[in-house]
N, C-alpha and C positions, 0 to 999 in steps of 0.2 A: 971669485968674488962671488961669483953668485948662490956658491955653498955657506959665506962665510956670514953672507948679508942673511939666509935662509937661519941656518943656525940663531943668527941675533932677532928674527924677528921673532922664533917659537919659545927661544929661552927665554925669553923678556916677556911671551906670552905665557908661558910654566908659572916665571916667577910671577907674576902676577893675578894667575890663578890660585897660587898659594898665600899671599900674602895678600889676606882680607881683613877678617875685622878682629878674631882675636889675636891674629899675627903683629898687631900695631899695640892695642892696648894690655897684652898680657905681659913682654916683654919689661917695661917700664914701673909695673906695680910690683913683679917681681924685684926689680931693681933695688928697690924702694925697703926690700925685708933682709937682703945680703950681705949688708957692712961692702966689706973690702976683698969678699970676696966673689970677685970680680969675675973672673979669667975662668975660676973651677965653673962659676954659674952659668956662665955665657956656654962653655964647653958642653954639659949638660944639654940645656936647651936646645943644642946646637945636635946633639945626638938625637931624640926626638922632633927637634922640630928642621932641621934640615939631612942628614947623613941618612937615616932610616926612612923618607920622601924620599931621597936618592934612590933607593936601597930596592922602594917600592916598585920604581920605574923600571929599574932593574930585572924585577922579578919578571914581569911583563912581558919586556925584550926580551928576558931570555926562556920565555915559554911561549912566544908568539904574537899577539897585535892587539889581544884588550884581556882584560878580568877575567872574562869565561875561560880565554887558553890558562892560565893562571889553575884557575882551581878545578879547570877539567883535568889538567896535572895530575890532580888528586886526588879528586873525588869525582864525579858525574853531579852531585848534588852540591856541594862544594859552595860551588860558583854560584846559582841562584839564592841560596839559603843565604850565605855570609853577605853575599850581594847588594840582597835585597836589605839587612840589617845595615851593613856602610854607607849606600844609596840614601836610606832614612836620617843617618842621622848628618851627614855632610850637606843635607837637603834639604828638604821641609820641617824637618822636629830640630835640629840644634845650628847647624852653618849658615843655612841659606837667612832665614829668620834675626837674624844675630850680624852678620851684612847690616838690615836694613834700623835696627836698632841702634847700630852704633854709629850709626852716620846722623838718626837723628839727635843722637847725647853730643856728639861730639863735632858734630857739623852746623847741625841746624840750633839748636837750645841755645849756645850760648850766644848768639845773634839775636838772634826771637823765640824769648824765654816762655812768652804765651801762647808758642803754638801747642800744638797738640799731634801727640806720635804718629795719627792712623792719616792725618794726611799727606805726611814726609812717606810714609811705605808706600799709600798706592802710588804716587808720583815714583818712589822709587823703582815700585815691581811695574809699573808702566814700560818703565826707561827699560828694564831687565825683558819683559817678555817680547818688547820692538827687538832689541840686540841678540835675539834670544832665537830667534822663530827662525831667522838662517841658521842652520846650522853649520855649512859649508863656512861662514863669514867670522866666526868664533875668536880662531886663532888671530889675524890678519886685524881684526877690529880692535883687540887688548895690545900685541905687537907692537905696531907699529905706530900709534897713536896714545893709548891712555899710559904704559909702564913707560912712558921715556918721562914722560914729566911730574910724575909716582913719585922715581927713580932723584931725581933732579932734584924737588921736593926734601924730599926727609934727608937727602945727602947732605943737603945745606943748614935740616934741624941740626943735625948729628955734628957734623963739623964746628958749626959755630959751638955747640956744646963741650965739644974735648977741647977745644983752643981755648974756650973761657968758663972752663963751669962754675954751675953755679953755688955747689957749697962743698965741705969734704963730703968723704965719705960717709955715709949716714950708723949710729952705731945700731949693733945687732947681739940677740942674740943666738944667733943660729952658729951650730960649729960647722967647720969648711963642708963633714959629710952633708949634712942638712942641709944645706948650698944647695950642694949638688945633687939630692933628692927633689931638693925646691925644683931646682932650674926642671929634671928628668920630665918628673911628675908634671907641670904644668903644661909640659910640651906637650904635651897630647890634646889640651884643647886646641893646639894649632890645626886637629883633625885633620895635619896633612899624611900621616904617612896613611889614613882612610883614605884619603881623596888622592891619593899618589897611582895608588893601583888602579884608578877609573880612569886619572889624567893621564896616564900611559897613553890610552887607547888613543885619547884625542889629540896627541901631541902626535905617535904613529900614523894614524891618520892623515893629519894633517903635512909632515913628512913625504908620506907617499904621493899627496896630491901636489907635491912640489917636484915632483917626476922622481923621488929616492926610490923606485920602487924594487931593486934586489934586497936581499938581506945584509949584507954588508953594508951598502952607503945607507940605508935604511938605520940600522942599531947604529953607526959612526953619527948619525947628526942628531938622532933622539941623545944619546949621551953627552954631544957636546953642549948637547942645547940644555942639557941636567947639569950640566959643571958649573953649565953658565947663569944659570936659576939659582943652584944652590952658591954661588958665591956671594951673590948680590944678598940674600938671605941671609947669608953672615954677614954682612957689614952692614944689613940695616940691624938685627936680632943683636949684636955686639952693640951697636951705636945703643940702643934705647935701651937696653939695659946698665948700661953705663946710663946716660943720663936717667935713670930714676935712681942710681945708687948713690947720683951728685948732685940731686935735688933740694937737699936740706927736706923734704916731705920726709917725718916720719909716721906720721897718720894711717894705722892699714883701714881707719874704716874708710880711710876716704876713696869712694866712687873710682873705676879704674878711669873713665872718660874723663873724669875731671881730672886726676893727675895728669893728664894727657893736655889738658890743653894749660892748667898749670906750667908744663914744662914748658910747653912750645910759647907762651907769653910770656915767659922769663928768660926766653933764649931771642928772637927774636921780635918782642912786642909787640906792638896791638899787631902788626902783620902776621904775627904768631897763628893768632886766632884764624883770619883767612887760611893763613897755608894751609895748617891740619886738618881744618876745612878739606880744603880740597883735598889733599894727599888721602882722608878719610871716604867723600865721596867717588876718588878714583879705584883705593883699592876693595873697596868692598863694593861698588859696582862690576870689575873685572870681576872679582870672586863669585860674585852672586851669576857673572851670565854664566863663567865655566861649570858652575856647578848645577844651575838651572838645564844646564844644555845637558851636562851629564847626565840627571838623573832622567831627563826625558828619555835621549839612547838608549841607559841602560833600561827602560822598562816597557819601551817600546820593542826592543828586541827580547825580552824576558816573556812576553803576551806576543809575539811573534806578529806584531804589527796589528793586533787587532784592539791596543790601544795604541792611537796613534801620538806621533812626537809633536804634533801641534796641540793635540787635547791633555798630554800629561806635560810640559808648559806651562799652558796655563793653570791647569790644576795645582801644576807646586809653586806657580805665582801668588796663587790667590791663599791657601793654603799657609806661607811664608810670611804673606802678608797680615795677618790674621796673627800668626803667635808673634812677630816683628814686636808688637806695643806691648806685650809684658815686661821687657827691659833688658840690657846687656847684664846685667850683675843676676838678674834672673835666672835667663837662661844658662848663663856658668854655670850658675851652680848646680840648677834641671841636671846638665849634661856629665857631671862629674861624674858620678857611678858609674853611668854608661857607659862613659871613657874606662874609665878602671876595668869594667867589663873584657871595651871591645878588642881595645887597642892590643893587649898580652895576645889573642888570641892572631889579629894581623901580621903583628910586628914577628911572631913563628912562623908566620906564613911566608912572610920575607924573607926573613934572614934565612931560613934552614934550604929555599926556594935558592935565591943567590949562593950561600955558599957551598951547599950538600947537592944541588941540582945537577952541576956538570959532570958529581961523579955515580952519583946515588941513582938510580932509574926506577926503584921498588918504591910502591906506593904508601906502603903500611909501614915504613920509618917515618914517614909524613903525618900519615895518622896518628901515629901513636907520641908524636910530641905535640899537634894538636889539641887531643884529648887531655895531656898534662897544662899546659898551660889553659885551656876549660876552667879545669877542677880549679885552682888558684885563680884565676879570672870569676869564676863563683863565689869561690871564699873571701876574697877582695870584695864583691860587690856588696855582701851581706856583711862585710867590714864596714866599708863607709856607710850602709841602710843603719847601722848601728843595732843589728839582726845576731852577734853572736856575743856571748858574755865575754866579760874582763878573764876568766880563766881559758876559755879557747883562744882569745886572739897572745893570749900568752904563750900557749902551749904554740901554735901555728908561728908565732916568731922566729920558733928552733928551725923552722925550715930557712935554707939561706936568704938572706934577704928580703924576707917577706915584706920585715917593719919599712923594707923603703920601698915598699911597690915594686920588687920586682921579684918576688916568688917566684914565677912562674919560668926562671931561668931554667937552675937546675936541674927540675922535674921536667921539661921538656921534653931537655936534653939526655935527661938516663932514659927516659920513654925511646927518645928517639932511637939512641945503640940497642936500647933494647929491640925495640922495634928491625930493627937494621940485622943485628943478629939470629932472629924469630926470622926473616929474611932469608939468609942464606941460609940454615939450616933446610930452611923447604927447598929451597933451588938445588940444597947435595943430594935430600931423601929420594925428589925429583931424578935426578940423575945416576 
């Protein structure tokens, strides 16, 4: 009974850590673009928004107890460099400011149209700071108190929308393949693959603190909690995409926050505004707490305690508060090129560690795969920033899946095999 209760607490906490601003705003906006291509889009979004984050947790579990163990397994410089980039993305540059901006635009602005975002941000990060300053309590605060209410509200909204659809599927100009690409790439905006390799350490620490000290018991609890969190995410993501697809709203210029408000009002009437405001506040607050705690812990360990956890949490809250007032859509637009670059690298690290880690122990193949993904990621970044000519893009489209933002898949695998071959040859020569 205790083990089941602990799995539920940790699983709910992990779900809430993942389910933040982007996770609530992105699916409905995807839905209004895809027409009746709902299931293929849910599958695509689930790959980058659910399955890959779960693999991210597995990659850390199989490597040790933290992201540092995962990175050091391949190269001693990988953890601090890549970890810093990840923490800035899921921390004060993108993800944390987006939580406060979403809370204001969806939770506050509809009821108080003349309010200013700065005051909401100050209040939001004051609460975040208070609940984050004691890291040992983070998981229990989220898992036991905040997540159950969030799930009840969102499942109620989705169930009502499914049993009483607002409209037929929207018309769309997207093909099935284009809908898949939209769902897959927009899944990057959840930031959950990046967060998963960091959150894994928090969840592992929580399981150890609850008495699961052996490798087997710890891994069982963490993996079971990950499956529970992934199941909750699939239900919510799929439901929100369906609500967008059957909303009858086709205006792609609509703000993501306005779309969510219109859907909730159409389904639940006047109570919808209140329900979605509470859902937003809970989703964003739980994610902000987890991310701020992760930022403080990571950089405190990176500096060997020279910068204290409490100081870093304070700095993170202040920086995020300042950036949050720029607005959700601006933060998402700013994030897109950055994520196009960093995501292929992290996905490669996660997937190759999970699938080949038990069999391939030498470091060279993984380094080669990361080099392949990094090269393609740089080219994709240049493409997003309009730094490549039409002729160059046409040439790069000959790389398998490049035009679908998946150009890193084949080069990384080819270089992995090349690195594996050279590594085995070197061992044969030595022997």
